[in-house]
Structure formats: C-alpha cells, structure tokens
MARTOR-468091 format. One record per atom (N, C-alpha, C, O): x negated, y, z negated; residue in one letter. Coordinates in steps of 0.02 Angstrom, whole numbers, padded with zeros to 5 digits, always signed. Layout:
BEGIN
XYZA/...
***
This chain:
BEGIN
-00042-00059-00001M/-00001+00000+00001M/-00045+00063+00001M/-00091+00066-00039M/-00033+00114+00045P/-00076+00171+00047P/-00072+00208-00017P/-00019+00210-00049P/-00129+00238-00037A/-00134+00278-00094A/-00093+00341-00086A/-00081+00366-00031A/-00070+00367-00145R/-00026+00428-00140R/-00063+00486-00104R/-00034+00523-00065R/-00126+00492-00118G/-00165+00544-00087G/-00170+00540-00011G/-00171+00590+00024G/-00173+00474+00014D/-00173+00463+00085D/-00102+00481+00115D/-00098+00510+00170D/-00050+00464+00081H/+00017+00480+00106H/+00025+00556+00110H/+00049+00583+00160H/+00004+00590+00054D/+00010+00663+00058D/-00029+00695+00113D/-00005+00740+00148D/-00091+00671+00122A/-00136+00694+00174A/-00101+00684+00244A/-00099+00729+00286A/-00073+00624+00254R/-00043+00609+00317R/+00019+00656+00330R/+00030+00679+00385R/+00057+00668+00278R/+00115+00711+00284R/+00091+00782+00302R/+00122+00816+00343R/+00035+00804+00271R/+00009+00870+00289R/-00011+00871+00365R/+00001+00920+00401R/-00040+00816+00386D/-00062+00811+00458D/+00001+00817+00502D/+00000+00852+00554D/+00055+00783+00482V/+00116+00786+00521V/+00144+00855+00522V/+00165+00880+00575V/+00146+00888+00463S/+00174+00956+00460S/+00131+01004+00505S/+00159+01047+00539S/+00069+00998+00504E/+00026+01039+00547E/+00040+01027+00620E/+00047+01074+00659E/+00045+00965+00638A/+00058+00947+00708A/+00125+00974+00731A/+00131+01003+00785A/+00176+00965+00687V/+00244+00991+00703V/+00240+01068+00716V/+00268+01095+00764V/+00203+01102+00671W/+00200+01175+00678W/+00163+01194+00742W/+00185+01241+00777W/+00111+01161+00757R/+00072+01181+00820R/+00115+01168+00882R/+00113+01208+00929R/+00153+01114+00883V/+00198+01102+00941V/+00251+01155+00944V/+00266+01183+00997V/+00279+01170+00885L/+00334+01220+00880L/+00310+01287+00903L/+00343+01320+00943L/+00253+01307+00880A/+00225+01374+00897A/+00209+01380+00974A/+00216+01433+01004A/+00187+01323+01002A/+00167+01326+01071A/+00221+01313+01121A/+00218+01337+01178A/+00273+01273+01101R/+00322+01249+01150R/+00394+01268+01127R/+00440+01263+01167R/+00403+01289+01064G/+00469+01305+01042G/+00511+01241+01027G/+00485+01185+01032G/+00573+01251+01010F/+00614+01194+00991F/+00633+01148+01051F/+00649+01089+01043F/+00630+01179+01112T/+00647+01140+01172T/+00590+01087+01182T/+00604+01031+01204T/+00532+01104+01167G/+00473+01060+01178G/+00456+01018+01118G/+00409+00978+01120G/+00493+01025+01066L/+00479+00987+01004L/+00508+00919+01006L/+00568+00910+00994L/+00467+00869+01022T/+00491+00800+01024T/+00442+00759+00985T/+00386+00780+00969T/+00467+00699+00969L/+00421+00650+00935L/+00362+00634+00974L/+00308+00626+00946L/+00370+00628+01042R/+00312+00613+01084R/+00261+00669+01083R/+00201+00657+01079R/+00284+00731+01086A/+00241+00789+01084A/+00202+00795+01020A/+00142+00812+01019A/+00237+00780+00965V/+00203+00783+00899V/+00151+00727+00893V/+00095+00737+00869V/+00170+00666+00916A/+00123+00611+00914A/+00064+00626+00957A/+00008+00611+00936A/+00072+00654+01016A/+00015+00670+01058A/-00030+00721+01024A/-00091+00718+01028A/+00001+00768+00990E/-00038+00822+00953E/-00081+00791+00900E/-00136+00815+00885E/-00056+00735+00869M/-00094+00701+00816M/-00136+00646+00842M/-00174+00614+00805M/-00131+00632+00908D/-00167+00573+00939D/-00147+00512+00901D/-00188+00471+00881D/-00081+00505+00893A/-00051+00447+00857A/+00006+00420+00897A/+00023+00447+00950A/+00037+00365+00872S/+00091+00334+00907S/+00158+00363+00883S/+00163+00388+00827S/+00208+00360+00925T/+00271+00382+00901T/+00301+00340+00846T/+00342+00363+00805T/+00278+00275+00845G/+00298+00235+00792G/+00281+00259+00722G/+00317+00250+00673G/+00223+00291+00719L/+00200+00322+00653L/+00251+00373+00633L/+00269+00376+00574L/+00276+00414+00679L/+00319+00471+00663L/+00389+00447+00642L/+00423+00480+00604L/+00410+00389+00668T/+00476+00363+00646T/+00480+00348+00570T/+00535+00339+00543T/+00424+00346+00538H/+00425+00339+00464H/+00450+00404+00432H/+00476+00404+00377H/+00441+00458+00467Y/+00460+00523+00442Y/+00523+00550+00472Y/+00563+00582+00438Y/+00533+00537+00538F/+00587+00565+00575F/+00621+00509+00616F/+00595+00491+00668F/+00678+00483+00595P/+00712+00429+00634P/+00736+00451+00704P/+00745+00409+00748P/+00747+00517+00714N/+00773+00543+00777N/+00753+00617+00787N/+00722+00648+00743N/+00770+00644+00844K/+00752+00713+00861K/+00784+00762+00814K/+00754+00812+00796K/+00847+00747+00792R/+00880+00794+00750R/+00845+00800+00682R/+00840+00854+00654R/+00821+00746+00657A/+00785+00747+00591A/+00719+00784+00601A/+00695+00815+00553A/+00691+00781+00657L/+00628+00819+00672L/+00644+00894+00672L/+00609+00935+00641L/+00699+00911+00708V/+00719+00984+00710V/+00738+01011+00643V/+00723+01069+00627V/+00771+00972+00603A/+00789+00994+00533A/+00729+01006+00495A/+00724+01057+00460A/+00679+00960+00499Y/+00613+00967+00463Y/+00579+01031+00485Y/+00555+01070+00444Y/+00578+01041+00553A/+00542+01101+00582A/+00573+01164+00550A/+00536+01209+00531A/+00644+01169+00544L/+00674+01226+00517L/+00650+01234+00443L/+00634+01290+00422L/+00649+01181+00407D/+00625+01185+00338D/+00554+01210+00331D/+00535+01249+00287D/+00514+01182+00379L/+00442+01203+00380L/+00436+01277+00396L/+00394+01311+00367L/+00475+01302+00442A/+00475+01373+00458A/+00495+01416+00399A/+00466+01468+00386A/+00549+01390+00362E/+00570+01427+00304E/+00517+01428+00248E/+00509+01479+00213E/+00482+01373+00240E/+00428+01367+00190E/+00371+01416+00208E/+00344+01451+00164E/+00353+01417+00270R/+00297+01460+00290R/+00319+01535+00286R/+00279+01579+00270R/+00381+01548+00300T/+00406+01615+00294T/+00404+01639+00223T/+00385+01696+00208T/+00426+01595+00178A/+00431+01610+00109A/+00361+01619+00075A/+00354+01655+00025A/+00311+01585+00103N/+00245+01585+00071N/+00195+01637+00106N/+00136+01640+00088N/+00221+01674+00154R/+00175+01723+00185R/+00167+01782+00137R/+00210+01796+00096R/+00108+01819+00144P/+00100+01880+00102P/+00150+01929+00116P/+00170+01936+00174P/+00174+01966+00065L/+00224+02018+00073L/+00195+02083+00052L/+00151+02086+00009L/+00221+02137+00084R/+00203+02207+00064R/+00232+02222-00003R/+00286+02198-00020R/+00197+02263-00041Q/+00221+02286-00106Q/+00234+02361-00100Q/+00196+02398-00069Q/+00288+02383-00130A/+00307+02453-00127A/+00346+02473-00186A/+00373+02427-00217A/+00354+02537-00208P/+00396+02555-00264P/+00469+02538-00254P/+00489+02530-00196P/+00507+02531-00304P/+00580+02513-00294P/+00618+02567-00257P/+00602+02626-00260P/+00671+02543-00221G/+00710+02589-00186G/+00699+02587-00110G/+00691+02533-00082G/+00700+02644-00077L/+00696+02649-00005L/+00629+02621+00019L/+00625+02589+00071L/+00578+02632-00018A/+00511+02612-00001A/+00508+02533+00004A/+00479+02504+00050A/+00540+02502-00046S/+00539+02428-00048S/+00581+02400+00006S/+00565+02348+00033S/+00634+02434+00022L/+00677+02412+00081L/+00635+02417+00147L/+00635+02371+00188L/+00602+02472+00155R/+00555+02478+00212R/+00504+02423+00215R/+00490+02396+00268R/+00475+02408+00157A/+00424+02354+00156A/+00451+02290+00174A/+00419+02253+00211A/+00510+02274+00149A/+00544+02210+00161A/+00563+02203+00235A/+00560+02148+00262A/+00583+02258+00268L/+00599+02255+00340L/+00534+02250+00381L/+00530+02214+00432L/+00484+02286+00358L/+00421+02281+00397L/+00392+02207+00395L/+00361+02185+00443L/+00405+02173+00340D/+00385+02103+00336D/+00414+02058+00387D/+00385+02006+00402D/+00472+02078+00415V/+00507+02040+00462V/+00485+02055+00534V/+00488+02011+00577V/+00464+02114+00546L/+00445+02135+00616L/+00383+02099+00642L/+00338+02081+00605L/+00382+02089+00708P/+00323+02057+00741P/+00267+02108+00753P/+00251+02128+00809P/+00238+02129+00695L/+00184+02180+00698L/+00115+02150+00707L/+00068+02186+00725L/+00107+02086+00697T/+00042+02051+00704T/+00055+01987+00747T/+00112+01964+00756T/+00000+01960+00772P/+00009+01895+00808P/+00042+01841+00767P/+00084+01802+00792P/+00023+01839+00705A/+00053+01784+00662A/+00129+01800+00650A/+00170+01754+00650A/+00146+01863+00642A/+00217+01878+00632A/+00253+01868+00698A/+00311+01847+00696A/+00224+01881+00755S/+00257+01869+00821S/+00268+01793+00830S/+00320+01772+00854S/+00218+01752+00810A/+00228+01680+00820A/+00282+01655+00774A/+00321+01611+00794A/+00286+01681+00712M/+00338+01660+00668M/+00408+01682+00693M/+00456+01643+00689M/+00414+01741+00719N/+00476+01763+00746N/+00496+01725+00810N/+00555+01712+00822N/+00447+01706+00852R/+00464+01662+00910R/+00495+01599+00888R/+00544+01576+00918R/+00468+01569+00835V/+00495+01511+00810V/+00568+01518+00788V/+00612+01478+00806V/+00580+01572+00747W/+00649+01582+00722W/+00698+01599+00777W/+00754+01573+00776W/+00680+01642+00824V/+00726+01659+00878V/+00736+01594+00920V/+00792+01582+00942V/+00685+01555+00929G/+00698+01489+00969G/+00742+01443+00928G/+00773+01398+00957G/+00746+01452+00866S/+00788+01404+00823S/+00863+01417+00834S/+00904+01373+00821S/+00881+01479+00857W/+00949+01499+00859W/+00991+01453+00906W/+01048+01437+00889W/+00965+01434+00960D/+01004+01391+01003D/+01018+01323+00976D/+01075+01300+00980D/+00968+01289+00947V/+00982+01226+00915V/+01030+01230+00857V/+01072+01186+00847V/+01023+01283+00819A/+01066+01291+00761A/+01140+01306+00783A/+01187+01283+00751A/+01149+01341+00833L/+01216+01360+00857L/+01249+01297+00887L/+01311+01292+00888L/+01210+01253+00912A/+01236+01190+00944A/+01254+01134+00894A/+01286+01084+00910A/+01231+01145+00831D/+01241+01091+00778D/+01271+01124+00717D/+01238+01165+00684D/+01335+01107+00702P/+01369+01140+00644P/+01329+01137+00579P/+01325+01187+00543P/+01299+01079+00563E/+01264+01074+00501E/+01202+01119+00501E/+01190+01158+00454E/+01164+01114+00553L/+01103+01158+00557L/+01125+01231+00558L/+01093+01273+00528L/+01179+01245+00592G/+01204+01314+00595G/+01222+01342+00530G/+01210+01400+00516G/+01254+01299+00487E/+01274+01317+00417E/+01210+01332+00380E/+01206+01383+00345E/+01161+01290+00386R/+01096+01303+00350R/+01067+01369+00369R/+01042+01406+00326R/+01068+01386+00434Q/+01042+01448+00458Q/+01085+01509+00429Q/+01058+01560+00408Q/+01150+01501+00428R/+01194+01550+00401R/+01175+01566+00328R/+01173+01624+00307R/+01161+01512+00290R/+01144+01521+00220R/+01075+01557+00212R/+01064+01596+00166R/+01030+01541+00259R/+00963+01573+00258R/+00972+01650+00266R/+00942+01689+00230R/+01014+01670+00315Y/+01024+01738+00328Y/+01062+01773+00272Y/+01047+01831+00256Y/+01111+01737+00242D/+01144+01763+00186D/+01093+01776+00126D/+01097+01827+00092D/+01049+01731+00117D/+00998+01738+00065D/+00954+01799+00080D/+00936+01836+00035D/+00936+01807+00143W/+00894+01864+00159W/+00928+01930+00145W/+00896+01975+00117W/+00991+01936+00164R/+01027+01998+00153R/+01036+02009+00075R/+01036+02066+00051R/+01044+01952+00038A/+01049+01957-00034A/+00985+01985-00065A/+00987+02021-00115A/+00928+01967-00035R/+00863+01992-00058R/+00855+02067-00042R/+00823+02104-00079R/+00886+02089+00015L/+00880+02162+00032L/+00927+02204-00011L/+00913+02263-00022L/+00983+02174-00035R/+01032+02213-00067R/+01004+02252-00128R/+01020+02312-00133R/+00963+02223-00174P/+00938+02265-00230P/+00901+02325-00210P/+00904+02376-00245P/+00865+02321-00154H/+00826+02378-00129H/+00873+02435-00112H/+00861+02492-00132H/+00927+02422-00076V/+00976+02471-00057V/+01010+02499-00117V/+01021+02560-00120V/+01029+02456-00166A/+01066+02479-00225A/+01024+02525-00266A/+01047+02576-00291A/+00961+02505-00271T/+00913+02549-00309T/+00902+02615-00277T/+00896+02667-00311T/+00901+02613-00210A/+00892+02678-00175A/+00949+02725-00186A/+00940+02786-00192A/+01009+02698-00190V/+01069+02736-00206V/+01063+02763-00276V/+01075+02823-00288V/+01046+02721-00322E/+01041+02745-00393E/+00988+02796-00402E/+00993+02839-00446E/+00935+02795-00362R/+00881+02844-00369R/+00895+02910-00329R/+00857+02958-00332R/+00949+02909-00292G/+00967+02967-00254G/+00931+02974-00187G/+00931+03027-00156G/+00899+02917-00167E/+00866+02915-00101E/+00915+02902-00046E/+00900+02918+00012E/+00973+02874-00060L/+01025+02863-00012L/+01086+02901-00041L/+01092+02908-00102L/+01130+02925+00002P/+01192+02960-00022P/+01232+02918-00069P/+01234+02857-00063P/+01264+02950-00118A/+01303+02915-00170A/+01360+02877-00139A/+01382+02827-00167A/+01383+02900-00083A/+01442+02866-00051A/+01422+02807-00008A/+01464+02777+00026A/+01358+02790-00008T/+01331+02736+00034T/+01368+02670+00016T/+01374+02652-00042T/+01393+02636+00069D/+01418+02569+00060D/+01357+02522+00059D/+01325+02513+00110D/+01341+02493+00003V/+01280+02454-00002V/+01281+02391+00044V/+01232+02377+00079V/+01338+02355+00044D/+01340+02293+00082D/+01338+02312+00159D/+01303+02277+00196D/+01372+02362+00181D/+01371+02383+00251D/+01300+02408+00272D/+01278+02398+00328D/+01267+02441+00225T/+01201+02464+00240T/+01149+02406+00245T/+01105+02406+00288T/+01157+02358+00202V/+01114+02298+00205V/+01126+02263+00272V/+01079+02244+00307V/+01190+02254+00291A/+01205+02220+00355A/+01176+02260+00414A/+01149+02230+00460A/+01181+02328+00412S/+01154+02368+00465S/+01075+02360+00468S/+01046+02352+00522S/+01044+02363+00411A/+00974+02359+00408A/+00947+02292+00436A/+00897+02290+00472A/+00982+02237+00417A/+00961+02170+00442A/+00971+02168+00516A/+00927+02145+00553A/+01030+02192+00539A/+01041+02189+00611A/+00992+02232+00651A/+00971+02212+00705A/+00973+02291+00624F/+00930+02335+00656F/+00858+02301+00662F/+00826+02303+00714F/+00838+02273+00608A/+00773+02240+00611A/+00772+02179+00659A/+00722+02167+00692A/+00825+02142+00662H/+00829+02087+00709H/+00828+02113+00780H/+00797+02083+00823H/+00861+02170+00794G/+00864+02201+00859G/+00791+02216+00882G/+00771+02201+00938G/+00754+02247+00834I/+00685+02261+00852I/+00645+02198+00867I/+00605+02196+00914I/+00656+02146+00827V/+00621+02083+00837V/+00633+02059+00910V/+00585+02046+00948V/+00695+02054+00927V/+00711+02026+00995V/+00680+02065+01051V/+00650+02037+01097V/+00686+02131+01047H/+00661+02175+01101H/+00582+02171+01102H/+00551+02168+01155H/+00554+02170+01044A/+00480+02164+01043A/+00451+02099+01067A/+00398+02097+01097A/+00488+02044+01054L/+00466+01981+01078L/+00469+01977+01157L/+00425+01949+01189L/+00523+02007+01184F/+00530+02000+01255F/+00491+02054+01293F/+00474+02044+01351F/+00477+02113+01261A/+00439+02166+01293A/+00386+02194+01245A/+00390+02251+01222A/+00337+02153+01230P/+00288+02172+01178P/+00249+02238+01198P/+00231+02278+01155P/+00237+02245+01264D/+00202+02306+01282D/+00243+02368+01270D/+00216+02422+01256D/+00308+02361+01277A/+00353+02419+01266A/+00364+02434+01193A/+00382+02490+01175A/+00354+02383+01150Y/+00367+02391+01079Y/+00307+02370+01038Y/+00309+02321+01001Y/+00253+02409+01046P/+00191+02394+01004P/+00206+02406+00931P/+00259+02434+00917P/+00166+02388+00885P/+00176+02395+00815P/+00195+02466+00795P/+00241+02476+00756P/+00159+02515+00821G/+00174+02584+00804G/+00244+02606+00823G/+00277+02641+00785G/+00266+02586+00878R/+00335+02603+00899R/+00386+02566+00856R/+00436+02595+00836R/+00374+02504+00843Q/+00420+02469+00798Q/+00428+02504+00731Q/+00483+02515+00705Q/+00371+02521+00703T/+00372+02557+00637T/+00408+02623+00644T/+00449+02639+00601T/+00396+02662+00696A/+00426+02726+00706A/+00503+02719+00710A/+00540+02757+00679A/+00526+02668+00749L/+00601+02654+00755L/+00628+02637+00688L/+00681+02664+00670L/+00595+02596+00648L/+00620+02579+00583L/+00623+02641+00538L/+00671+02652+00502L/+00569+02682+00540D/+00570+02740+00499D/+00626+02792+00514D/+00652+02827+00471D/+00641+02795+00581A/+00695+02839+00602A/+00761+02812+00577A/+00802+02851+00554A/+00772+02749+00581F/+00832+02717+00559F/+00838+02730+00481F/+00892+02746+00458F/+00785+02722+00443L/+00791+02734+00371L/+00804+02805+00357L/+00841+02821+00310L/+00773+02851+00397A/+00784+02923+00385A/+00860+02938+00396A/+00890+02977+00359A/+00888+02905+00449S/+00961+02920+00462S/+01004+02897+00403S/+01054+02929+00386S/+00984+02842+00371L/+01018+02820+00310L/+01013+02869+00255L/+01063+02881+00221L/+00954+02898+00244A/+00943+02942+00193A/+00980+03010+00200A/+01001+03041+00152A/+00985+03029+00263T/+01023+03092+00272T/+01097+03085+00286T/+01134+03134+00291T/+01118+03023+00293G/+01187+03008+00311G/+01206+03028+00379G/+01266+03036+00392G/+01158+03035+00425S/+01171+03054+00493S/+01185+02993+00535S/+01182+02937+00510S/+01202+03005+00599R/+01219+02949+00645R/+01154+02907+00652R/+01100+02935+00658R/+01162+02839+00653F/+01108+02795+00664F/+01075+02808+00731F/+01111+02821+00779F/+01008+02804+00736P/+00977+02811+00799P/+00998+02754+00850P/+01024+02702+00830P/+00987+02765+00910A/+01004+02715+00962A/+00967+02650+00947A/+00910+02652+00923A/+00997+02595+00959A/+00962+02529+00950A/+00903+02525+00998A/+00904+02557+01051A/+00852+02487+00982P/+00798+02479+01025P/+00820+02459+01097P/+00859+02412+01106P/+00795+02497+01147G/+00811+02482+01215G/+00871+02518+01237G/+00883+02519+01298G/+00912+02549+01194E/+00975+02581+01215E/+00957+02645+01247E/+00913+02682+01225E/+00994+02659+01304N/+00987+02724+01339N/+00915+02731+01368N/+00892+02788+01376N/+00882+02678+01384E/+00814+02682+01413E/+00822+02671+01488E/+00772+02671+01524E/
***
C-alpha cells in the first residue's frame, strides 16, 4: 500500500497537471487524456481520482477557487479604499491575474450547462458579493459614500462593473492595459462617492 506521503505527492502532481492544462487550454481542452499526457502517465491512473469528465471539471473549479482564495491580497484602510483594493484584486492587472480570470471566464459555459455546477458557481459569486458588502457599508458609515446609498445595489453594481472590465480586458488586452483598468475603476468609485451617474461601462460608446 503506498505511503501517505506518496499519495499526497501524487495528488499534488495531479493538481498541478490539471491546472497547467486548464490554464493552457481552458475547460474545453480539459480532458483525462490531456491531464495524463501532461503528467506522462496513463489515463488509468487518473480514474482513481476522477471517474469521468464531470468529476474532473468539478475538481478544476474547486482548484481554481482554492488558488483564488490563497492568492496575495491588497491591504487598505476600511471603507472605500478597501472596496477599491478588493476590486483591484479581481482585475487582470498582471499575467497571473489574467490567467486566473481566463480560467474563471472559461468556466461559465460548463457551469451554465450543468445545474449542479451552476449552483456552486452562483454560491461562489454570492460569497464574493458578501465579502464586498462590509466595505460598502463601512464607506457609508464613514461618510465616504452618500447616506442614501443602497448598500446591496452598490455591491451588485461594483461586482458587475469589475466583471465587465475583466471581460473586455481579456478580449482586448491592448485596449485595456492595467493603467486604464485602474482609471476606469477609480472613475466608477468616484461616481459612487459623489452620487453622480455611473460612467459608461468599458467599451461603451467607443
């Protein structure tokens, strides 16, 4: 019987191979055969971990969530600054962040096609908005946002705005370099602070 250390090492090898295939080929190219080839192993080995393609996809989503949760995060004072930092953490401002976002955007199709996976994704986004909410609520309490601010609507708008930048930046990286992404986000946050009309979404009226 293999030692526990050997089993853990093999599982780490599998995880790394799954991630490399996912980053290079997306969910469309994520197959048992592709992961086996990445490991220079047989598909039979992988059936010990994933009995079918769906199990592999579910594992890949968990792996993406784990890597997202464990990435370094920006630190900022409570309130609007911490909301800005949390949204900057989502944007594809670096090669690593771009790769992570390509994985997540690529996951939308498979999640929408599978009710159970779709429900798991819905909960993930619910959790993300829940983490943004205290930043907005604190900004209102500190007077950084108008007292009449609807916290939940503002959280939903901020999450949607950040995702809009992500999609546009992934498809047109030259048009949305890091500096422009940051400037768009800052303009959006400034509009919240002044209670003025939100700026046009990325790509709108261009």
